[in-house]
C-alpha positions in Angstrom: 0.0 0.0 0.0 1.7 3.2 -1.2 1.1 6.8 -1.1 -1.2 6.5 -4.1 -3.9 5.2 -1.8 -5.2 8.4 -0.3 -6.7 8.5 3.2 -8.6 11.6 2.2 -7.0 14.2 4.4 -3.4 13.6 3.4 -3.3 16.3 0.7 -5.3 18.7 2.8 -2.9 18.2 5.7 0.1 18.7 3.5 -1.4 21.9 1.9 -2.1 23.3 5.4 1.3 22.5 6.7 3.1 23.8 3.6 1.2 27.0 3.8 2.9 27.6 7.2 6.3 27.1 5.7 6.7 30.8 4.7 10.2 31.2 3.3 11.8 28.2 4.9 13.5 25.7 2.6 11.8 22.3 2.2 14.9 20.5 3.3 14.8 22.3 6.6 11.1 22.4 7.1 10.7 18.7 6.7 12.4 18.1 10.0 10.1 20.6 11.7 7.0 18.9 10.5 8.0 15.3 10.6 9.4 15.7 14.1 6.0 17.1 15.3 4.1 14.3 13.6 6.3 11.7 15.3 5.8 13.4 18.7 2.0 13.4 18.2 2.0 9.8 17.3 4.0 8.5 20.3 1.9 10.9 22.6 -1.4 9.5 21.2 -0.2 5.9 21.6 0.9 6.7 25.2 -2.4 8.3 26.1 -4.4 5.4 24.7 -2.4 3.0 26.9 -2.6 5.4 29.8 -6.4 5.4 29.7 -6.3 1.6 29.6 -4.1 1.4 32.6 -6.2 4.0 34.4 -9.2 1.7 34.0 -7.2 -1.1 35.5 -6.0 0.6 38.6 -8.2 -1.7 40.8 -6.2 -4.6 39.3 -2.9 -3.1 40.3 -2.0 -1.2 37.1 0.0 2.0 37.4 -0.6 4.5 34.6 2.6 6.3 35.6 4.9 3.3 35.5 7.2 3.4 32.4 7.6 -0.3 32.5 3.9 -0.8 31.8 4.4 0.9 28.4 7.7 -0.6 27.5 6.2 -4.1 28.1 3.6 -3.2 25.4 6.3 -1.8 23.0 5.0 1.7 23.5 7.3 4.7 24.1 7.2 6.2 27.6 6.2 9.9 27.3 7.1 12.0 30.4 4.6 14.7 31.4 6.5 17.6 29.9 6.5 15.9 26.5 2.8 14.9 26.3 0.9 16.6 23.4 -1.6 18.2 25.8 1.2 20.1 27.4 2.6 21.2 24.0 -0.8 22.3 22.6 -1.5 24.3 25.8 1.8 26.1 25.3 1.4 26.6 21.5 0.3 30.3 21.7 3.3 31.2 23.9 6.5 32.7 22.5 8.5 30.0 24.3 6.8 27.2 22.4 10.0 26.4 20.5 11.9 25.7 23.8 9.0 23.7 25.1 9.2 21.4 22.0 12.9 21.1 22.3 12.6 20.1 26.0 9.9 17.6 25.1 12.2 16.0 22.5 15.1 15.9 24.9 12.9 14.3 27.6 11.7 11.6 25.3 15.3 10.7 24.2 16.3 10.7 27.8 13.7 8.1 28.8 13.8 6.0 25.6 17.4 5.0 24.8 16.5 3.7 21.3 15.7 7.3 20.3 18.9 8.8 21.5 20.3 11.4 19.1 17.4 10.8 16.7 14.8 13.5 17.4 15.1 17.1 16.1 15.8 19.6 18.9 16.2 23.0 17.2 12.6 24.4 17.4 13.8 27.2 19.7 16.2 28.7 17.1 15.5 32.4 16.3 14.9 31.8 12.6 11.8 29.6 13.3 8.6 31.7 13.4 7.1 30.7 16.8 3.6 31.9 15.8 3.7 29.6 12.7 5.1 26.8 14.9 2.1 27.2 17.3 -0.3 27.0 14.3 1.5 23.9 13.0 1.1 22.2 16.5 -2.6 23.0 16.5 -2.9 21.6 13.0 -1.2 18.3 13.8 -3.1 18.2 17.1 -6.4 17.9 15.3 -5.5 14.5 13.9 -5.7 11.2 15.8 -2.5 9.3 15.0 -1.6 6.9 17.8 -4.8 5.5 19.2 -5.6 1.9 18.6 -7.9 2.5 15.6 -5.5 4.8 13.9 -2.6 2.4 14.4 -4.6 -0.5 13.0 -5.2 1.6 9.8 -1.5 2.7 9.8 -2.7 6.3 9.4 0.4 7.7 10.9 2.7 5.6 8.7 0.8 6.6 5.6 0.8 10.3 6.5 4.5 10.1 7.3 5.2 8.4 3.9 3.1 10.9 2.0 4.9 13.8 3.6 8.3 12.2 2.9 7.3 11.9 -0.8 6.1 15.5 -0.9 9.2 16.8 0.6 11.3 14.8 -1.8 9.4 16.3 -4.7 9.8 19.8 -3.3 13.5 19.3 -2.9 13.9 18.0 -6.5 17.0 15.9 -7.3 18.4 16.2 -3.8 15.3 14.5 -2.4 16.5 11.2 -3.9 19.1 11.1 -1.2 16.5 10.2 1.5 13.5 9.0 -0.5 13.0 6.4 -3.2 9.6 6.6 -5.0 7.2 4.0 -3.6 6.5 2.4 -6.9 10.2 1.7 -7.4 10.4 0.2 -3.9 7.4 -2.0 -4.5 8.9 -3.5 -7.7 12.2 -4.4 -5.9 10.3 -6.0 -3.0 7.9 -7.9 -5.2 10.8 -9.3 -7.3 12.8 -10.4 -4.3 9.9 -11.5 -2.1 11.7 -11.2 1.2 9.6 -13.7 3.3 12.3 -14.8 5.7 15.8 -14.1 6.8 18.1 -11.0 6.9 17.2 -8.0 4.8 20.0 -5.4 4.3 20.1 -2.0 2.6 23.6 -0.4 2.6 22.2 3.0 1.6 18.8 2.9 3.3 17.7 6.6 3.1 14.6 7.1 5.2 13.9 3.3 5.4 11.3 2.9 2.7 12.7 -0.5 1.5 12.2 -1.9 5.0 8.7 -0.5 5.3 7.7 -2.1 2.0 9.2 -5.4 3.0 7.0 -5.6 6.0 4.0 -4.6 4.0 4.8 -7.4 1.5 4.9 -10.0 4.3 1.6 -8.7 5.8 -0.1 -8.8 2.3 1.0 -12.4 1.8 0.0 -13.4 5.3 3.5 -14.1 6.4 4.9 -13.3 9.9 6.7 -10.0 10.5 9.1 -11.7 13.0 10.5 -13.9 10.2 12.8 -11.1 8.9 15.6 -9.2 10.5 16.4 -5.8 9.2 19.9 -4.2 8.9 20.8 -1.0 7.2 23.3 1.9 7.0 22.9 5.6 6.0 25.7 8.1 5.6 23.7 11.3 5.9 23.1 12.0 9.6 19.8 13.8 9.2 18.5 11.1 6.8 19.6 8.4 9.3 17.4 10.2 11.9 14.4 10.2 9.5 14.9 6.4 9.0 15.0 5.8 12.7 11.7 7.8 13.2 10.1 6.2 10.1 10.7 2.7 11.4 9.9 3.6 15.0 6.4 4.8 14.2 5.7 1.5 12.6 7.1 -0.6 15.4 9.7 -2.1 13.1 12.8 -3.3 15.0 15.9 -2.7 12.9 19.6 -2.3 13.2 20.3 1.0 11.4 23.8 2.3 11.6 25.1 5.8 10.7 28.1 6.0 8.4 29.4 5.8 4.9 29.1 2.1 3.8 32.1 2.6 1.3 34.5 3.9 4.0 33.1 2.5 7.2 31.0 -0.6 6.9 29.1 -1.0 10.2 27.9 -4.6 9.3 31.2 -6.2 8.0 30.3 -9.7 9.1 26.6 -9.7 8.0 25.5 -12.5 5.8 22.3 -11.2 4.3 19.6 -13.2 2.6 18.3 -10.2 0.7 20.0 -7.0 -0.3 17.6 -4.2 -1.3 19.1 -1.0 -2.4 18.6 2.0 -4.6 22.2 3.4 -4.7 22.6 7.2 -4.5 23.3 7.7 -8.3 22.8 11.4 -7.8 25.9 11.5 -5.6 28.7 12.5 -8.0 31.4 12.8 -5.4 32.6 9.2 -5.4 36.3 9.9 -5.9 38.6 7.8 -3.9 35.8 5.3 -3.0 36.1 1.6 -3.7 32.9 -0.3 -4.0 32.6 -2.7 -1.1 32.1 -6.4 -1.7 28.4 -7.1 -1.0 27.5 -9.5 1.8 26.9 -13.1 0.9 23.3 -13.1 -0.3 20.9 -15.4 -2.0 19.1 -12.6 -3.7 20.4 -9.2 -4.8 18.8 -6.1 -6.3 
């Protein structure tokens, strides 16, 4: 299921968010928007579990115990990072600092997100009034409750926004996003049902997302594949980590240049899925690494 399948409000949400961009470059703005969407998702998922635990207090449940959430594979969201707190602070000039503090608090309490979330909302160049409007816009959408997660609404919104930002950035957008129809072809050809799936230049992680969709569509088991990847661009690596986290996909994604510093040197992959960065012309001095032993290559 790709971005061609519209939810109905995707394009309206994009148009509204893009209208708040003002003179900000798309490459910069995408981290502002996608970071907030990610924060709204994990806050919604947290609140849904919080309500469930609140109803189970008589049975010994504790809604403020982080372990209750981690046991359910839900990120723990401290009070200062919950969406209700952000939205209440949206009209205030300090909203940028509030968002930065929220991102830092989530990274502090969820080690898998360390150094992943954007934390530059308080910078002077970001219009705080527009940031508050964007928070209110995202706040009107349910993303992390059970019904929304079942429909993969957040994943589809996130994927749609990634594609729109890639389009807005033009050729440079190919560094972090491969068109969904290209990804689908590669995945359908290789049919990665079981084993280790590896992408040495994984961008924002679209190959991995499509692999899991393929397995679900063919009634396979998600746990039958293990995912490994590497991405040289730090900001794109962060996008990949967020993209996979919102879908609950467990993956070993390393940051670094695969040509110069292979972070998975001993990996024996069953499938290698990759769309190499052909738009990167600065390959001088690089030697192409020998691909891992694999039964299928693309």
